[in-house]
Predicted model as a PDB file, atoms N, CA, C, CB and O in Angstrom, pLDDT in the B-factor column:
MODEL        1                                                                  
ATOM      1  N   MET A   1       2.860 -15.122  11.584  1.00 49.00           N  
ATOM      2  CA  MET A   1       2.478 -13.964  12.333  1.00 49.00           C  
ATOM      3  C   MET A   1       0.974 -13.826  12.425  1.00 49.00           C  
ATOM      4  CB  MET A   1       3.073 -12.743  11.725  1.00 49.00           C  
ATOM      5  O   MET A   1       0.458 -13.420  13.467  1.00 49.00           O  
ATOM      6  N   SER A   2       0.258 -14.152  11.367  1.00 52.00           N  
ATOM      7  CA  SER A   2      -1.196 -14.048  11.419  1.00 52.00           C  
ATOM      8  C   SER A   2      -1.791 -15.449  11.352  1.00 52.00           C  
ATOM      9  CB  SER A   2      -1.739 -13.156  10.261  1.00 52.00           C  
ATOM     10  O   SER A   2      -1.222 -16.360  10.750  1.00 52.00           O  
ATOM     11  N   ASP A   3      -2.932 -15.592  11.977  1.00 54.00           N  
ATOM     12  CA  ASP A   3      -3.561 -16.904  11.968  1.00 54.00           C  
ATOM     13  C   ASP A   3      -4.433 -17.066  10.732  1.00 54.00           C  
ATOM     14  CB  ASP A   3      -4.392 -17.113  13.239  1.00 54.00           C  
ATOM     15  O   ASP A   3      -4.600 -16.124   9.957  1.00 54.00           O  
ATOM     16  N   SER A   4      -4.987 -18.255  10.549  1.00 55.00           N  
ATOM     17  CA  SER A   4      -5.750 -18.544   9.346  1.00 55.00           C  
ATOM     18  C   SER A   4      -7.052 -17.750   9.289  1.00 55.00           C  
ATOM     19  CB  SER A   4      -6.045 -20.024   9.266  1.00 55.00           C  
ATOM     20  O   SER A   4      -7.527 -17.444   8.196  1.00 55.00           O  
ATOM     21  N   THR A   5      -7.648 -17.406  10.448  1.00 55.00           N  
ATOM     22  CA  THR A   5      -8.883 -16.625  10.457  1.00 55.00           C  
ATOM     23  C   THR A   5      -8.641 -15.233   9.891  1.00 55.00           C  
ATOM     24  CB  THR A   5      -9.450 -16.529  11.880  1.00 55.00           C  
ATOM     25  O   THR A   5      -9.461 -14.717   9.131  1.00 55.00           O  
ATOM     26  N   GLU A   6      -7.519 -14.625  10.258  1.00 54.00           N  
ATOM     27  CA  GLU A   6      -7.203 -13.291   9.763  1.00 54.00           C  
ATOM     28  C   GLU A   6      -7.006 -13.300   8.259  1.00 54.00           C  
ATOM     29  CB  GLU A   6      -5.960 -12.748  10.449  1.00 54.00           C  
ATOM     30  O   GLU A   6      -7.439 -12.376   7.571  1.00 54.00           O  
ATOM     31  N   GLU A   7      -6.356 -14.335   7.743  1.00 61.00           N  
ATOM     32  CA  GLU A   7      -6.087 -14.417   6.315  1.00 61.00           C  
ATOM     33  C   GLU A   7      -7.371 -14.600   5.510  1.00 61.00           C  
ATOM     34  CB  GLU A   7      -5.127 -15.559   6.029  1.00 61.00           C  
ATOM     35  O   GLU A   7      -7.484 -14.064   4.408  1.00 61.00           O  
ATOM     36  N   ARG A   8      -8.323 -15.335   6.033  1.00 68.00           N  
ATOM     37  CA  ARG A   8      -9.542 -15.614   5.287  1.00 68.00           C  
ATOM     38  C   ARG A   8     -10.562 -14.491   5.374  1.00 68.00           C  
ATOM     39  CB  ARG A   8     -10.156 -16.887   5.780  1.00 68.00           C  
ATOM     40  O   ARG A   8     -11.189 -14.148   4.372  1.00 68.00           O  
ATOM     41  N   THR A   9     -10.740 -13.910   6.562  1.00 71.00           N  
ATOM     42  CA  THR A   9     -11.835 -12.974   6.758  1.00 71.00           C  
ATOM     43  C   THR A   9     -11.410 -11.514   6.825  1.00 71.00           C  
ATOM     44  CB  THR A   9     -12.557 -13.322   7.996  1.00 71.00           C  
ATOM     45  O   THR A   9     -12.248 -10.624   6.679  1.00 71.00           O  
ATOM     46  N   GLY A  10     -10.127 -11.252   7.043  1.00 73.00           N  
ATOM     47  CA  GLY A  10      -9.667  -9.887   7.207  1.00 73.00           C  
ATOM     48  C   GLY A  10      -9.873  -9.377   8.617  1.00 73.00           C  
ATOM     49  O   GLY A  10      -9.562  -8.222   8.908  1.00 73.00           O  
ATOM     50  N   ALA A  11     -10.394 -10.220   9.504  1.00 77.00           N  
ATOM     51  CA  ALA A  11     -10.599  -9.844  10.899  1.00 77.00           C  
ATOM     52  C   ALA A  11      -9.257  -9.802  11.612  1.00 77.00           C  
ATOM     53  CB  ALA A  11     -11.563 -10.829  11.606  1.00 77.00           C  
ATOM     54  O   ALA A  11      -8.303 -10.465  11.207  1.00 77.00           O  
ATOM     55  N   PHE A  12      -9.197  -9.017  12.675  1.00 72.00           N  
ATOM     56  CA  PHE A  12      -7.977  -8.959  13.463  1.00 72.00           C  
ATOM     57  C   PHE A  12      -8.301  -9.185  14.928  1.00 72.00           C  
ATOM     58  CB  PHE A  12      -7.262  -7.614  13.267  1.00 72.00           C  
ATOM     59  O   PHE A  12      -9.453  -9.091  15.351  1.00 72.00           O  
ATOM     60  N   ASP A  13      -7.279  -9.478  15.680  1.00 71.00           N  
ATOM     61  CA  ASP A  13      -7.430  -9.741  17.103  1.00 71.00           C  
ATOM     62  C   ASP A  13      -7.500  -8.413  17.850  1.00 71.00           C  
ATOM     63  CB  ASP A  13      -6.263 -10.616  17.636  1.00 71.00           C  
ATOM     64  O   ASP A  13      -6.530  -7.655  17.838  1.00 71.00           O  
ATOM     65  N   ALA A  14      -8.613  -8.117  18.493  1.00 71.00           N  
ATOM     66  CA  ALA A  14      -8.803  -6.844  19.194  1.00 71.00           C  
ATOM     67  C   ALA A  14      -7.873  -6.704  20.385  1.00 71.00           C  
ATOM     68  CB  ALA A  14     -10.240  -6.709  19.652  1.00 71.00           C  
ATOM     69  O   ALA A  14      -7.628  -5.584  20.834  1.00 71.00           O  
ATOM     70  N   THR A  15      -7.349  -7.796  20.908  1.00 71.00           N  
ATOM     71  CA  THR A  15      -6.422  -7.689  22.032  1.00 71.00           C  
ATOM     72  C   THR A  15      -5.112  -7.036  21.612  1.00 71.00           C  
ATOM     73  CB  THR A  15      -6.151  -9.066  22.626  1.00 71.00           C  
ATOM     74  O   THR A  15      -4.378  -6.530  22.461  1.00 71.00           O  
ATOM     75  N   SER A  16      -4.806  -7.039  20.321  1.00 67.00           N  
ATOM     76  CA  SER A  16      -3.572  -6.391  19.869  1.00 67.00           C  
ATOM     77  C   SER A  16      -3.632  -4.874  20.042  1.00 67.00           C  
ATOM     78  CB  SER A  16      -3.302  -6.734  18.405  1.00 67.00           C  
ATOM     79  O   SER A  16      -2.591  -4.218  20.034  1.00 67.00           O  
ATOM     80  N   LEU A  17      -4.817  -4.310  20.197  1.00 69.00           N  
ATOM     81  CA  LEU A  17      -4.947  -2.877  20.432  1.00 69.00           C  
ATOM     82  C   LEU A  17      -4.514  -2.494  21.839  1.00 69.00           C  
ATOM     83  CB  LEU A  17      -6.378  -2.436  20.194  1.00 69.00           C  
ATOM     84  O   LEU A  17      -4.215  -1.329  22.103  1.00 69.00           O  
ATOM     85  N   GLN A  18      -4.479  -3.466  22.742  1.00 75.00           N  
ATOM     86  CA  GLN A  18      -4.104  -3.220  24.132  1.00 75.00           C  
ATOM     87  C   GLN A  18      -2.596  -3.337  24.366  1.00 75.00           C  
ATOM     88  CB  GLN A  18      -4.835  -4.185  25.036  1.00 75.00           C  
ATOM     89  O   GLN A  18      -2.117  -2.963  25.436  1.00 75.00           O  
ATOM     90  N   LYS A  19      -1.857  -3.835  23.414  1.00 82.00           N  
ATOM     91  CA  LYS A  19      -0.424  -4.061  23.579  1.00 82.00           C  
ATOM     92  C   LYS A  19       0.342  -2.743  23.505  1.00 82.00           C  
ATOM     93  CB  LYS A  19       0.092  -5.037  22.511  1.00 82.00           C  
ATOM     94  O   LYS A  19      -0.125  -1.766  22.918  1.00 82.00           O  
ATOM     95  N   ASN A  20       1.537  -2.738  24.120  1.00 88.00           N  
ATOM     96  CA  ASN A  20       2.417  -1.577  24.071  1.00 88.00           C  
ATOM     97  C   ASN A  20       3.320  -1.666  22.851  1.00 88.00           C  
ATOM     98  CB  ASN A  20       3.257  -1.468  25.359  1.00 88.00           C  
ATOM     99  O   ASN A  20       3.991  -2.677  22.645  1.00 88.00           O  
ATOM    100  N   LYS A  21       3.339  -0.609  22.039  1.00 90.00           N  
ATOM    101  CA  LYS A  21       4.230  -0.582  20.888  1.00 90.00           C  
ATOM    102  C   LYS A  21       5.663  -0.450  21.355  1.00 90.00           C  
ATOM    103  CB  LYS A  21       3.866   0.567  19.935  1.00 90.00           C  
ATOM    104  O   LYS A  21       5.945   0.200  22.361  1.00 90.00           O  
ATOM    105  N   CYS A  22       6.549  -1.062  20.629  1.00 91.00           N  
ATOM    106  CA  CYS A  22       7.968  -1.016  20.940  1.00 91.00           C  
ATOM    107  C   CYS A  22       8.481   0.413  20.734  1.00 91.00           C  
ATOM    108  CB  CYS A  22       8.761  -2.027  20.059  1.00 91.00           C  
ATOM    109  O   CYS A  22       8.268   0.990  19.668  1.00 91.00           O  
ATOM    110  N   PRO A  23       9.149   0.991  21.728  1.00 92.00           N  
ATOM    111  CA  PRO A  23       9.641   2.360  21.576  1.00 92.00           C  
ATOM    112  C   PRO A  23      10.826   2.475  20.611  1.00 92.00           C  
ATOM    113  CB  PRO A  23      10.039   2.905  22.925  1.00 92.00           C  
ATOM    114  O   PRO A  23      11.067   3.551  20.063  1.00 92.00           O  
ATOM    115  N   ASP A  24      11.562   1.392  20.396  1.00 92.00           N  
ATOM    116  CA  ASP A  24      12.713   1.454  19.498  1.00 92.00           C  
ATOM    117  C   ASP A  24      12.309   1.504  18.024  1.00 92.00           C  
ATOM    118  CB  ASP A  24      13.613   0.262  19.736  1.00 92.00           C  
ATOM    119  O   ASP A  24      12.881   2.265  17.243  1.00 92.00           O  
ATOM    120  N   CYS A  25      11.320   0.691  17.649  1.00 93.00           N  
ATOM    121  CA  CYS A  25      10.934   0.614  16.236  1.00 93.00           C  
ATOM    122  C   CYS A  25       9.603   1.291  15.948  1.00 93.00           C  
ATOM    123  CB  CYS A  25      10.865  -0.828  15.800  1.00 93.00           C  
ATOM    124  O   CYS A  25       9.206   1.395  14.787  1.00 93.00           O  
ATOM    125  N   GLY A  26       8.904   1.753  16.984  1.00 90.00           N  
ATOM    126  CA  GLY A  26       7.624   2.429  16.785  1.00 90.00           C  
ATOM    127  C   GLY A  26       6.499   1.496  16.397  1.00 90.00           C  
ATOM    128  O   GLY A  26       5.476   1.938  15.873  1.00 90.00           O  
ATOM    129  N   GLY A  27       6.677   0.213  16.647  1.00 89.00           N  
ATOM    130  CA  GLY A  27       5.637  -0.758  16.355  1.00 89.00           C  
ATOM    131  C   GLY A  27       5.746  -1.404  14.983  1.00 89.00           C  
ATOM    132  O   GLY A  27       4.876  -2.191  14.608  1.00 89.00           O  
ATOM    133  N   THR A  28       6.788  -1.094  14.229  1.00 92.00           N  
ATOM    134  CA  THR A  28       6.942  -1.688  12.900  1.00 92.00           C  
ATOM    135  C   THR A  28       7.666  -3.028  12.934  1.00 92.00           C  
ATOM    136  CB  THR A  28       7.687  -0.739  11.997  1.00 92.00           C  
ATOM    137  O   THR A  28       7.477  -3.856  12.043  1.00 92.00           O  
ATOM    138  N   GLY A  29       8.498  -3.250  13.961  1.00 93.00           N  
ATOM    139  CA  GLY A  29       9.283  -4.480  14.036  1.00 93.00           C  
ATOM    140  C   GLY A  29      10.583  -4.400  13.259  1.00 93.00           C  
ATOM    141  O   GLY A  29      11.337  -5.372  13.208  1.00 93.00           O  
ATOM    142  N   GLU A  30      10.859  -3.238  12.646  1.00 95.00           N  
ATOM    143  CA  GLU A  30      12.063  -3.064  11.844  1.00 95.00           C  
ATOM    144  C   GLU A  30      12.826  -1.822  12.301  1.00 95.00           C  
ATOM    145  CB  GLU A  30      11.708  -2.960  10.347  1.00 95.00           C  
ATOM    146  O   GLU A  30      12.239  -0.836  12.748  1.00 95.00           O  
ATOM    147  N   LEU A  31      14.140  -1.899  12.177  1.00 94.00           N  
ATOM    148  CA  LEU A  31      14.999  -0.749  12.424  1.00 94.00           C  
ATOM    149  C   LEU A  31      15.641  -0.347  11.103  1.00 94.00           C  
ATOM    150  CB  LEU A  31      16.083  -1.066  13.507  1.00 94.00           C  
ATOM    151  O   LEU A  31      16.074  -1.206  10.335  1.00 94.00           O  
ATOM    152  N   HIS A  32      15.704   0.950  10.836  1.00 94.00           N  
ATOM    153  CA  HIS A  32      16.293   1.475   9.609  1.00 94.00           C  
ATOM    154  C   HIS A  32      17.534   2.286   9.963  1.00 94.00           C  
ATOM    155  CB  HIS A  32      15.269   2.345   8.821  1.00 94.00           C  
ATOM    156  O   HIS A  32      17.467   3.197  10.788  1.00 94.00           O  
ATOM    157  N   PHE A  33      18.656   1.960   9.350  1.00 93.00           N  
ATOM    158  CA  PHE A  33      19.914   2.669   9.568  1.00 93.00           C  
ATOM    159  C   PHE A  33      20.375   3.245   8.246  1.00 93.00           C  
ATOM    160  CB  PHE A  33      20.999   1.733  10.176  1.00 93.00           C  
ATOM    161  O   PHE A  33      20.464   2.527   7.250  1.00 93.00           O  
ATOM    162  N   ASP A  34      20.668   4.539   8.228  1.00 94.00           N  
ATOM    163  CA  ASP A  34      21.235   5.158   7.040  1.00 94.00           C  
ATOM    164  C   ASP A  34      22.744   4.975   7.082  1.00 94.00           C  
ATOM    165  CB  ASP A  34      20.853   6.666   6.948  1.00 94.00           C  
ATOM    166  O   ASP A  34      23.381   5.211   8.109  1.00 94.00           O  
ATOM    167  N   SER A  35      23.306   4.557   5.966  1.00 93.00           N  
ATOM    168  CA  SER A  35      24.726   4.252   5.893  1.00 93.00           C  
ATOM    169  C   SER A  35      25.334   4.957   4.688  1.00 93.00           C  
ATOM    170  CB  SER A  35      24.960   2.727   5.813  1.00 93.00           C  
ATOM    171  O   SER A  35      24.707   5.064   3.634  1.00 93.00           O  
ATOM    172  N   GLU A  36      26.574   5.439   4.860  1.00 93.00           N  
ATOM    173  CA  GLU A  36      27.314   6.047   3.755  1.00 93.00           C  
ATOM    174  C   GLU A  36      28.642   5.327   3.607  1.00 93.00           C  
ATOM    175  CB  GLU A  36      27.533   7.573   3.988  1.00 93.00           C  
ATOM    176  O   GLU A  36      29.348   5.095   4.588  1.00 93.00           O  
ATOM    177  N   ASN A  37      28.973   4.977   2.377  1.00 92.00           N  
ATOM    178  CA  ASN A  37      30.240   4.321   2.075  1.00 92.00           C  
ATOM    179  C   ASN A  37      30.914   5.058   0.928  1.00 92.00           C  
ATOM    180  CB  ASN A  37      30.028   2.823   1.722  1.00 92.00           C  
ATOM    181  O   ASN A  37      30.249   5.674   0.095  1.00 92.00           O  
ATOM    182  N   ILE A  38      32.233   4.988   0.894  1.00 93.00           N  
ATOM    183  CA  ILE A  38      32.985   5.584  -0.212  1.00 93.00           C  
ATOM    184  C   ILE A  38      33.475   4.437  -1.088  1.00 93.00           C  
ATOM    185  CB  ILE A  38      34.190   6.475   0.307  1.00 93.00           C  
ATOM    186  O   ILE A  38      34.153   3.526  -0.612  1.00 93.00           O  
ATOM    187  N   ASN A  39      33.125   4.491  -2.381  1.00 91.00           N  
ATOM    188  CA  ASN A  39      33.516   3.410  -3.293  1.00 91.00           C  
ATOM    189  C   ASN A  39      34.919   3.653  -3.853  1.00 91.00           C  
ATOM    190  CB  ASN A  39      32.497   3.283  -4.447  1.00 91.00           C  
ATOM    191  O   ASN A  39      35.594   4.607  -3.466  1.00 91.00           O  
ATOM    192  N   GLU A  40      35.346   2.784  -4.762  1.00 94.00           N  
ATOM    193  CA  GLU A  40      36.696   2.864  -5.313  1.00 94.00           C  
ATOM    194  C   GLU A  40      36.926   4.119  -6.159  1.00 94.00           C  
ATOM    195  CB  GLU A  40      36.975   1.639  -6.145  1.00 94.00           C  
ATOM    196  O   GLU A  40      38.075   4.480  -6.415  1.00 94.00           O  
ATOM    197  N   ASN A  41      35.866   4.783  -6.595  1.00 93.00           N  
ATOM    198  CA  ASN A  41      35.982   6.035  -7.363  1.00 93.00           C  
ATOM    199  C   ASN A  41      35.833   7.260  -6.464  1.00 93.00           C  
ATOM    200  CB  ASN A  41      34.924   6.078  -8.477  1.00 93.00           C  
ATOM    201  O   ASN A  41      35.633   8.374  -6.949  1.00 93.00           O  
ATOM    202  N   PHE A  42      35.929   7.051  -5.166  1.00 93.00           N  
ATOM    203  CA  PHE A  42      35.808   8.099  -4.155  1.00 93.00           C  
ATOM    204  C   PHE A  42      34.466   8.822  -4.227  1.00 93.00           C  
ATOM    205  CB  PHE A  42      36.934   9.099  -4.310  1.00 93.00           C  
ATOM    206  O   PHE A  42      34.380  10.026  -3.983  1.00 93.00           O  
ATOM    207  N   GLU A  43      33.424   8.070  -4.565  1.00 95.00           N  
ATOM    208  CA  GLU A  43      32.066   8.594  -4.585  1.00 95.00           C  
ATOM    209  C   GLU A  43      31.346   8.085  -3.340  1.00 95.00           C  
ATOM    210  CB  GLU A  43      31.308   8.173  -5.893  1.00 95.00           C  
ATOM    211  O   GLU A  43      31.562   6.953  -2.907  1.00 95.00           O  
ATOM    212  N   VAL A  44      30.498   8.922  -2.777  1.00 95.00           N  
ATOM    213  CA  VAL A  44      29.752   8.539  -1.594  1.00 95.00           C  
ATOM    214  C   VAL A  44      28.502   7.774  -2.020  1.00 95.00           C  
ATOM    215  CB  VAL A  44      29.382   9.781  -0.745  1.00 95.00           C  
ATOM    216  O   VAL A  44      27.690   8.276  -2.797  1.00 95.00           O  
ATOM    217  N   GLU A  45      28.359   6.570  -1.510  1.00 95.00           N  
ATOM    218  CA  GLU A  45      27.179   5.764  -1.780  1.00 95.00           C  
ATOM    219  C   GLU A  45      26.329   5.737  -0.515  1.00 95.00           C  
ATOM    220  CB  GLU A  45      27.567   4.318  -2.237  1.00 95.00           C  
ATOM    221  O   GLU A  45      26.824   5.392   0.558  1.00 95.00           O  
ATOM    222  N   LYS A  46      25.074   6.093  -0.633  1.00 95.00           N  
ATOM    223  CA  LYS A  46      24.173   6.082   0.514  1.00 95.00           C  
ATOM    224  C   LYS A  46      23.208   4.914   0.370  1.00 95.00           C  
ATOM    225  CB  LYS A  46      23.400   7.428   0.636  1.00 95.00           C  
ATOM    226  O   LYS A  46      22.731   4.609  -0.723  1.00 95.00           O  
ATOM    227  N   GLN A  47      22.934   4.268   1.496  1.00 94.00           N  
ATOM    228  CA  GLN A  47      21.984   3.163   1.488  1.00 94.00           C  
ATOM    229  C   GLN A  47      21.293   3.093   2.842  1.00 94.00           C  
ATOM    230  CB  GLN A  47      22.691   1.821   1.158  1.00 94.00           C  
ATOM    231  O   GLN A  47      21.810   3.594   3.840  1.00 94.00           O  
ATOM    232  N   THR A  48      20.132   2.472   2.868  1.00 94.00           N  
ATOM    233  CA  THR A  48      19.401   2.258   4.109  1.00 94.00           C  
ATOM    234  C   THR A  48      19.412   0.767   4.409  1.00 94.00           C  
ATOM    235  CB  THR A  48      17.938   2.808   4.015  1.00 94.00           C  
ATOM    236  O   THR A  48      19.004  -0.056   3.589  1.00 94.00           O  
ATOM    237  N   VAL A  49      19.884   0.444   5.594  1.00 93.00           N  
ATOM    238  CA  VAL A  49      19.933  -0.947   6.042  1.00 93.00           C  
ATOM    239  C   VAL A  49      18.705  -1.179   6.918  1.00 93.00           C  
ATOM    240  CB  VAL A  49      21.273  -1.267   6.826  1.00 93.00           C  
ATOM    241  O   VAL A  49      18.463  -0.427   7.862  1.00 93.00           O  
ATOM    242  N   ILE A  50      17.927  -2.222   6.606  1.00 94.00           N  
ATOM    243  CA  ILE A  50      16.730  -2.560   7.374  1.00 94.00           C  
ATOM    244  C   ILE A  50      16.966  -3.889   8.054  1.00 94.00           C  
ATOM    245  CB  ILE A  50      15.463  -2.614   6.469  1.00 94.00           C  
ATOM    246  O   ILE A  50      17.340  -4.874   7.417  1.00 94.00           O  
ATOM    247  N   THR A  51      16.738  -3.903   9.372  1.00 94.00           N  
ATOM    248  CA  THR A  51      16.961  -5.119  10.148  1.00 94.00           C  
ATOM    249  C   THR A  51      15.826  -5.309  11.154  1.00 94.00           C  
ATOM    250  CB  THR A  51      18.328  -5.063  10.873  1.00 94.00           C  
ATOM    251  O   THR A  51      15.093  -4.369  11.461  1.00 94.00           O  
ATOM    252  N   GLU A  52      15.693  -6.510  11.652  1.00 95.00           N  
ATOM    253  CA  GLU A  52      14.672  -6.812  12.651  1.00 95.00           C  
ATOM    254  C   GLU A  52      15.019  -6.129  13.966  1.00 95.00           C  
ATOM    255  CB  GLU A  52      14.533  -8.337  12.852  1.00 95.00           C  
ATOM    256  O   GLU A  52      16.180  -6.113  14.374  1.00 95.00           O  
ATOM    257  N   CYS A  53      14.032  -5.576  14.617  1.00 94.00           N  
ATOM    258  CA  CYS A  53      14.227  -4.912  15.909  1.00 94.00           C  
ATOM    259  C   CYS A  53      14.610  -5.954  16.958  1.00 94.00           C  
ATOM    260  CB  CYS A  53      12.942  -4.141  16.341  1.00 94.00           C  
ATOM    261  O   CYS A  53      13.918  -6.959  17.118  1.00 94.00           O  
ATOM    262  N   GLY A  54      15.699  -5.717  17.664  1.00 92.00           N  
ATOM    263  CA  GLY A  54      16.167  -6.658  18.679  1.00 92.00           C  
ATOM    264  C   GLY A  54      15.360  -6.616  19.962  1.00 92.00           C  
ATOM    265  O   GLY A  54      15.271  -7.616  20.674  1.00 92.00           O  
ATOM    266  N   ARG A  55      14.772  -5.472  20.263  1.00 92.00           N  
ATOM    267  CA  ARG A  55      14.029  -5.336  21.523  1.00 92.00           C  
ATOM    268  C   ARG A  55      12.726  -6.131  21.498  1.00 92.00           C  
ATOM    269  CB  ARG A  55      13.729  -3.860  21.805  1.00 92.00           C  
ATOM    270  O   ARG A  55      12.395  -6.809  22.471  1.00 92.00           O  
ATOM    271  N   CYS A  56      11.986  -6.053  20.396  1.00 92.00           N  
ATOM    272  CA  CYS A  56      10.679  -6.726  20.327  1.00 92.00           C  
ATOM    273  C   CYS A  56      10.735  -8.012  19.504  1.00 92.00           C  
ATOM    274  CB  CYS A  56       9.636  -5.784  19.732  1.00 92.00           C  
ATOM    275  O   CYS A  56       9.740  -8.734  19.430  1.00 92.00           O  
ATOM    276  N   GLY A  57      11.867  -8.309  18.893  1.00 91.00           N  
ATOM    277  CA  GLY A  57      12.007  -9.524  18.102  1.00 91.00           C  
ATOM    278  C   GLY A  57      11.221  -9.485  16.802  1.00 91.00           C  
ATOM    279  O   GLY A  57      10.869 -10.531  16.256  1.00 91.00           O  
ATOM    280  N   GLY A  58      10.943  -8.280  16.299  1.00 90.00           N  
ATOM    281  CA  GLY A  58      10.243  -8.139  15.030  1.00 90.00           C  
ATOM    282  C   GLY A  58       8.730  -8.131  15.142  1.00 90.00           C  
ATOM    283  O   GLY A  58       8.039  -8.050  14.127  1.00 90.00           O  
ATOM    284  N   THR A  59       8.201  -8.213  16.362  1.00 89.00           N  
ATOM    285  CA  THR A  59       6.743  -8.231  16.521  1.00 89.00           C  
ATOM    286  C   THR A  59       6.132  -6.837  16.534  1.00 89.00           C  
ATOM    287  CB  THR A  59       6.374  -8.949  17.795  1.00 89.00           C  
ATOM    288  O   THR A  59       4.967  -6.662  16.177  1.00 89.00           O  
ATOM    289  N   GLY A  60       6.924  -5.834  16.950  1.00 90.00           N  
ATOM    290  CA  GLY A  60       6.414  -4.475  17.049  1.00 90.00           C  
ATOM    291  C   GLY A  60       5.833  -4.141  18.403  1.00 90.00           C  
ATOM    292  O   GLY A  60       5.461  -2.995  18.658  1.00 90.00           O  
ATOM    293  N   TYR A  61       5.750  -5.132  19.274  1.00 88.00           N  
ATOM    294  CA  TYR A  61       5.166  -4.940  20.599  1.00 88.00           C  
ATOM    295  C   TYR A  61       6.107  -5.445  21.684  1.00 88.00           C  
ATOM    296  CB  TYR A  61       3.815  -5.653  20.699  1.00 88.00           C  
ATOM    297  O   TYR A  61       6.867  -6.390  21.474  1.00 88.00           O  
ATOM    298  N   VAL A  62       6.045  -4.803  22.844  1.00 88.00           N  
ATOM    299  CA  VAL A  62       6.843  -5.229  24.000  1.00 88.00           C  
ATOM    300  C   VAL A  62       5.884  -5.565  25.142  1.00 88.00           C  
ATOM    301  CB  VAL A  62       7.872  -4.112  24.435  1.00 88.00           C  
ATOM    302  O   VAL A  62       4.723  -5.157  25.139  1.00 88.00           O  
ATOM    303  N   ALA A  63       6.392  -6.311  26.106  1.00 80.00           N  
ATOM    304  CA  ALA A  63       5.589  -6.676  27.268  1.00 80.00           C  
ATOM    305  C   ALA A  63       5.272  -5.439  28.092  1.00 80.00           C  
ATOM    306  CB  ALA A  63       6.318  -7.723  28.128  1.00 80.00           C  
ATOM    307  O   ALA A  63       6.083  -4.519  28.192  1.00 80.00           O  
ATOM    308  N   ALA A  64       4.088  -5.429  28.679  1.00 72.00           N  
ATOM    309  CA  ALA A  64       3.681  -4.305  29.519  1.00 72.00           C  
ATOM    310  C   ALA A  64       4.619  -4.226  30.717  1.00 72.00           C  
ATOM    311  CB  ALA A  64       2.196  -4.453  29.981  1.00 72.00           C  
ATOM    312  O   ALA A  64       5.004  -5.243  31.295  1.00 72.00           O  
ATOM    313  N   SER A  65       4.980  -2.989  31.077  1.00 62.00           N  
ATOM    314  CA  SER A  65       5.897  -2.830  32.213  1.00 62.00           C  
ATOM    315  C   SER A  65       5.214  -2.218  33.400  1.00 62.00           C  
ATOM    316  CB  SER A  65       7.084  -1.984  31.827  1.00 62.00           C  
ATOM    317  O   SER A  65       5.843  -2.016  34.438  1.00 62.00           O  
TER     318      SER A  65                                                      
ENDMDL                                                                          
END                                                                             
């Protein structure tokens, strides 16, 4: 995701400021789903499922429209 210049110097690509953030994930590249399951003791277990955003492919940005 990042090039070797970014890793060494901490610099970033200024063109990334011009990109449109993905409206589905808000630019994070991840989707969070809250899930509730009932276990064998009839207790509710809550968990958050994190997955890659399908719209932007995990980049956090979408093509300009």
